[in-house]
N, C-alpha and C positions, 0 to 999 in steps of 0.2 A: 245742269248748273242753273241756279236762280239768277235772273237778271235783277237790276236795280228796282224795277217796277214790282216784280214778284216779291222781292225782299221787303220792300216798303209795305206791300199789301199784307204779307205775313206778320210783319211787326205790328201793323195796325190791328190785325185780328188779335194778336197776343196782348197788346195794351188794352183793347176793349174787354177782353176776357178777364184780365186782372181786375179791372173795375167791376165787371159784371159779377164775378164770384165773390169779390170783397163785399159788395153790397148785399148779395144773396146771403152771406154769412153775417150780415149786419155789423161789419167792422168799419171803423174809421180808417183813414189812411195812416194815422198815428198808431193805431192798434196793430195794423198789418205790418207796419215798419218795425214795431217792437217785436212781434212774433218772428219776423224774418231776420232780425238783427241787421236792419238796413235803416238808412235815414229817411225821414218823412219826405224830404225834398227829392230823393231818388224815386220814391213811390210816385210822387206827383209828376215827375218828369216822364216816367214810364207810362202812367195812365193818360197823360196829355196827348201822347203820340205825336206831338209837334216836332220833337227832336229825336231822331233815330239814336238809340243807345245800344251799344254792344252789351248784351246781357249774357253773363256766363252761365254755364251749366249749373254751377253751384247756386246761383240766384234763382234759376228756374226750379231747381229742386226745393229750395226754401219756399218759394211761392206755392208749389204743388202741395207741400206738407202743411203749410199754414192755412191754405184754402181748402184742404182736404179734397183735392181733385187730382185725377191722374194727369201726368204731364201732357199727354196727347190732347186732352180737352182744352188746354191753354192755347192750342194752335188750331182749333176747329171753330168756325163761326157758330156761335150759340144763337138759337132761334129767338130768345128773349133779350138779347143784348142791345 
């Protein structure tokens, strides 16, 4: 079971990867929000990583599809992030 520290680290990796892959695809936060059918403020909250958000599997799938990356890559530290 993941402790709070490990959970926070994993969330931090996830939020950094959303920003990394969004920029790699040259998308604005607004464009990503539109493609995922989410609000821009939600994207900003996730990318900031300052506030832990419960992210549903549905949202993770939306990010994966919009960013054209496998789900597991959203949870692995990227070398250029």
